[in-house]
C-alpha positions in Angstrom: 0.1 0.0 -0.2 1.0 3.7 -0.7 1.6 6.4 1.9 -1.0 9.5 2.3 1.1 11.4 0.0 0.5 9.0 -3.0 -3.0 8.6 -2.0 -3.6 12.4 -2.5 -2.0 11.6 -6.0 -4.7 9.0 -6.7 -2.2 6.0 -6.0 -3.5 3.4 -3.5 -1.2 0.7 -4.4 2.1 -0.1 -6.4 3.3 -3.3 -7.7 6.7 -3.8 -8.7 7.4 -6.7 -11.2 10.6 -9.0 -11.1 13.5 -8.2 -13.4 13.1 -8.8 -17.0 16.0 -9.1 -19.3 16.6 -8.7 -23.0 17.3 -6.5 -26.0 13.8 -5.0 -25.8 13.7 -4.2 -22.2 13.9 -0.7 -21.2 12.8 -0.6 -17.7 14.5 -3.9 -16.0 12.1 -3.7 -12.8 8.7 -2.4 -13.9 6.3 -0.7 -11.7 2.6 -0.1 -12.0 0.4 2.1 -9.8 -3.2 1.4 -8.9 -6.1 3.4 -8.0 -8.3 0.9 -6.1 -12.3 1.2 -6.1 -15.1 -1.1 -4.9 -18.7 -1.6 -5.4 -21.2 -4.2 -5.0 -23.9 -2.2 -6.9 -22.8 -2.3 -10.6 -24.3 -2.6 -13.9 -23.3 -3.9 -17.5 -24.2 -2.3 -20.9 -25.5 -4.2 -23.6 -21.6 -4.8 -24.9 -20.9 -6.3 -21.8 -18.8 -3.5 -20.5 -18.8 -2.7 -16.8 -20.5 0.7 -16.2 -18.7 2.7 -13.2 -18.7 6.3 -12.5 -15.9 8.0 -10.8 -15.5 11.4 -9.3 -13.9 14.2 -11.8 -10.8 14.5 -9.4 -10.2 10.6 -9.7 -10.6 11.2 -13.3 -8.2 13.6 -13.8 -5.4 11.6 -11.5 -5.9 8.9 -13.9 -5.3 11.0 -16.9 -2.6 13.1 -15.7 0.9 12.2 -17.4 3.1 9.8 -15.3 6.4 8.2 -15.3 4.8 5.0 -14.4 1.3 3.6 -15.4 -1.6 4.4 -13.2 -4.4 1.8 -13.6 -8.1 1.8 -12.4 -8.9 -1.2 -10.6 -12.5 -1.8 -9.6 -13.4 -4.7 -7.4 -17.1 -6.2 -8.0 -18.0 -7.4 -4.7 -21.0 -9.9 -4.0 -24.2 -8.4 -2.6 -23.8 -10.2 0.5 -21.3 -8.4 2.9 -20.3 -11.2 5.0 -19.2 -13.3 1.8 -16.5 -10.3 0.9 -13.8 -11.8 2.5 -12.8 -15.0 3.8 -9.5 -16.4 5.4 -7.7 -19.3 6.3 -4.2 -19.8 7.7 -3.2 -20.1 4.0 -5.3 -17.7 2.2 -7.0 -14.4 2.1 -9.9 -14.5 -0.4 -11.6 -11.5 -1.8 -14.9 -12.5 -3.5 -16.1 -12.0 -7.0 -13.8 -10.4 -9.8 -11.8 -7.3 -10.5 -11.6 -5.1 -13.5 -8.9 -2.7 -14.6 -8.8 0.5 -17.0 -5.9 2.3 -18.3 -7.1 6.0 -18.7 -3.7 7.5 -19.7 -4.4 9.5 -22.8 -7.9 9.4 -22.5 -9.6 11.6 -24.7 -12.8 12.3 -22.7 -13.0 16.0 -21.8 -15.2 16.9 -18.6 -17.2 20.0 -19.0 -16.5 22.6 -16.5 -18.5 21.7 -13.3 -19.1 18.3 -13.9 -18.6 16.0 -11.0 -18.6 12.6 -11.9 -17.6 10.8 -15.3 -19.0 7.5 -16.6 -16.5 4.8 -17.8 -17.0 1.7 -19.8 -14.6 -1.0 -19.0 -14.2 -3.5 -21.5 -15.4 -7.2 -20.6 -11.7 -8.5 -21.2 -10.0 -6.4 -18.8 -10.2 -8.7 -16.0 -7.4 -8.4 -13.6 -5.5 -11.8 -13.3 -2.1 -12.9 -12.3 -1.9 -13.6 -16.4 -3.0 -9.9 -17.1 -0.8 -8.5 -14.6 2.3 -10.2 -15.7 1.2 -9.1 -19.3 0.9 -5.5 -18.1 4.5 -5.9 -16.3 6.1 -7.2 -19.6 4.6 -4.1 -21.6 5.8 -1.7 -19.0 9.4 -3.3 -19.2 9.4 -2.8 -22.9 7.9 0.7 -22.9 5.0 0.0 -24.2 1.7 1.3 -23.2 -0.9 -0.8 -21.5 -3.8 -1.0 -24.0 -7.4 -1.7 -22.7 -9.1 -4.9 -23.7 -5.8 -6.7 -24.5 -5.6 -10.3 -23.6 
């Protein structure tokens, strides 16, 4: 988790990847920052995109130029609060599914005074260990993390 200073910049967590090697690598130990959100009240549009609204300040944080990627991560929680988190001695399980969205270079202009913006997260943007490794590899190569990538 991050310090209060980073939290004020819209960064709730940072993940640093393992070392990458090779000629195409421009960042040996890639890092990705995340702004974390959660909801049990969610909807999907007719294209199966997650429809999610965020505050204007959060949106501005997510589109600001940065040296490391800042990804919006939205945890979809079950309706029943007691099922959100379960633990054992070997495991911490947070129920349901987490979606992600990279808004770097987003071209949505917010009208003056608008307090929220509605985002549409592609159905393939599910945060898994595989998708996180893919993001880390793209970051290590200096490539942009693109939405709806496999």
